[in-house]
C-alpha positions in Angstrom: 0.5 26.4 4.5 3.0 27.4 1.7 2.2 26.3 -2.0 4.4 26.4 -5.1 3.3 28.9 -7.8 4.6 29.6 -11.3 5.1 33.0 -12.6 4.6 34.0 -16.2 5.9 37.0 -18.3 3.1 39.4 -19.2 4.8 40.4 -22.5 5.8 37.0 -24.0 3.6 34.7 -21.8 6.3 32.3 -21.1 6.6 30.6 -17.6 10.0 31.6 -16.2 9.9 31.4 -12.5 8.7 29.1 -9.7 8.4 30.3 -6.0 6.3 29.6 -2.9 3.8 31.7 -1.1 1.6 31.5 1.9 -2.0 31.2 0.9 -3.3 32.6 4.1 -1.3 36.0 3.9 -1.7 36.4 0.1 -4.9 34.7 -1.1 -5.1 36.6 -4.4 -2.7 36.2 -7.4 0.8 37.6 -7.1 2.4 40.0 -9.5 6.0 41.1 -9.3 8.6 42.6 -11.7 11.3 40.3 -12.8 13.8 39.8 -15.5 12.7 37.8 -18.5 15.5 36.1 -20.2 13.4 35.6 -23.4 12.4 39.4 -23.7 15.7 40.5 -22.1 13.9 43.1 -20.1 12.5 43.6 -16.7 8.8 42.9 -17.2 5.7 42.2 -14.9 5.2 38.6 -14.0 1.9 37.3 -12.8 1.0 34.0 -11.1 -0.5 31.3 -13.4 -2.4 28.2 -13.1 -0.5 24.9 -13.3 
């Protein structure tokens, strides 16, 4: 079952991205490095609660 998640920038704490993930394959919170248009840099983004 795939669920929709929201990713927030670690530096400015703004929610920039939404994506889906498989809960069975990745039960813990995702973290990925993405571009933040507010910080104008590539920064780590973590999965947040809705």
